[in-house]
C-alpha positions as CSV (number, residue, x, y, z in Angstrom):
1,M,1.7,20.8,45.5
2,K,0.6,16.9,44.4
3,R,-2.3,17.9,42.3
4,F,-0.2,20.3,40.7
5,S,2.7,17.6,40.2
6,K,-0.5,15.4,38.6
7,A,-1.6,18.0,36.3
8,I,2.0,18.6,34.8
9,A,2.2,14.7,34.4
10,I,-0.9,14.7,32.7
11,G,-0.1,17.6,30.4
12,S,3.3,16.4,29.5
13,I,1.3,12.8,28.6
14,F,-1.0,14.8,26.7
15,L,1.7,17.0,24.8
16,A,3.8,13.6,23.7
17,A,0.9,11.9,22.5
18,T,-0.1,15.2,20.1
19,A,3.1,15.2,18.8
20,V,3.4,11.5,17.8
21,N,0.0,11.8,16.0
22,A,1.2,15.1,14.6
23,T,4.2,13.2,13.3
24,L,2.0,10.5,12.0
25,A,-0.6,12.7,10.2
26,M,2.5,14.2,8.4
27,A,4.3,11.4,7.1
28,D,4.6,10.6,3.6
29,P,1.6,8.3,2.2
30,V,2.5,5.0,1.1
31,Y,0.2,4.8,-1.7
32,E,-1.8,7.3,-3.7
33,L,-4.9,6.8,-5.7
34,A,-5.6,8.2,-9.0
35,I,-9.4,8.3,-10.2
36,I,-9.7,9.2,-14.0
37,T,-13.0,11.1,-14.9
38,P,-15.0,8.3,-17.0
39,A,-16.0,8.6,-20.4
40,P,-19.6,9.0,-21.0
41,N,-21.4,6.0,-20.1
42,A,-18.6,4.4,-18.7
43,G,-16.8,3.9,-14.8
44,P,-14.1,5.5,-13.9
45,N,-10.4,4.4,-14.4
46,I,-8.7,3.8,-11.1
47,Y,-4.8,3.5,-10.5
48,R,-3.1,3.2,-7.4
49,I,0.9,3.9,-6.9
50,D,3.4,3.0,-4.4
51,V,4.8,6.4,-3.7
52,A,8.0,4.7,-2.9
53,S,8.7,2.0,-5.3
54,G,6.8,3.3,-8.2
55,Q,4.8,0.1,-8.8
56,V,1.4,0.9,-10.5
57,S,-1.6,-1.2,-10.0
58,Q,-5.1,-0.7,-12.0
59,V,-8.5,-1.7,-10.9
60,V,-9.9,-4.2,-13.3
61,G,-13.1,-5.7,-11.8
62,N,-13.0,-5.7,-8.3
63,N,-9.2,-6.3,-8.0
64,F,-6.1,-4.2,-8.3
65,V,-3.8,-5.9,-11.1
66,T,-0.4,-5.0,-11.2
67,I,1.0,-3.1,-14.3
68,K,4.6,-4.6,-15.1
69,D,7.3,-2.5,-15.5
70,P,9.7,-3.3,-18.9
71,Q,12.7,-2.8,-16.2
72,A,12.8,-2.3,-12.0
73,L,12.5,1.1,-10.7
74,P,14.8,2.2,-8.2
75,P,13.4,3.4,-4.8
76,G,12.0,7.0,-5.1
77,S,9.1,9.4,-4.5
78,Y,6.7,8.9,-7.6
79,H,3.5,10.2,-8.1
80,L,0.7,9.8,-10.8
81,H,-0.7,12.9,-13.1
82,W,-3.3,12.7,-15.4
83,I,-5.1,15.2,-18.3
84,S,-8.4,13.9,-19.7
85,S,-9.5,15.4,-22.9
86,G,-11.9,18.0,-22.9
87,D,-15.0,15.1,-24.0
88,A,-13.7,12.7,-21.4
89,K,-13.3,10.0,-24.0
90,S,-9.8,9.8,-23.6
91,Y,-7.0,10.4,-21.2
92,W,-3.1,10.6,-20.7
93,L,-1.5,9.1,-17.9
94,Y,2.0,9.5,-16.4
95,R,4.4,8.9,-13.7
96,F,6.9,11.0,-12.4
97,D,9.8,10.3,-9.7
98,T,10.3,13.9,-7.7
99,Q,13.5,12.5,-6.7
100,T,15.2,12.1,-10.1
101,G,12.6,13.9,-12.5
102,R,12.1,10.7,-14.4
103,T,8.9,10.6,-16.4
104,W,6.8,7.9,-18.1
105,F,4.1,7.8,-20.4
106,F,1.3,5.0,-20.0
107,T,-0.6,3.5,-23.0
108,T,-0.5,-0.5,-22.3
109,V,3.2,-0.4,-20.9
110,W,5.2,2.4,-19.4
111,T,7.6,3.9,-21.7
112,E,9.6,6.6,-20.1
113,Y,11.1,9.5,-21.7
114,T,14.4,10.2,-22.7
115,P,15.9,13.2,-20.4
116,A,16.9,16.4,-21.5
117,K,20.6,16.8,-22.3
């Protein structure tokens, strides 16, 4: 009986640890990385986004450099999407908030698209 109780206790601990790890693994990411295909004879363009705040940084040299927004963003669930041209000489980068549908286009600054009415 004592052996059976120990087996149940060990099984319970294992089950609890598995549930905790599964919950952590299913949690939304804090950051996402966008690596845009490089142009011929160039390195890739790398961007990192804070999913909750929408803050985007770009790799310049060995550092992430923050891309400033013209106005503060509300908390949301932000993601980066990009499209490369067929010849990989240019690309278009977009930031999208999945909670509100707000969308921005990046050139040297973020420009928000006017929402549909």
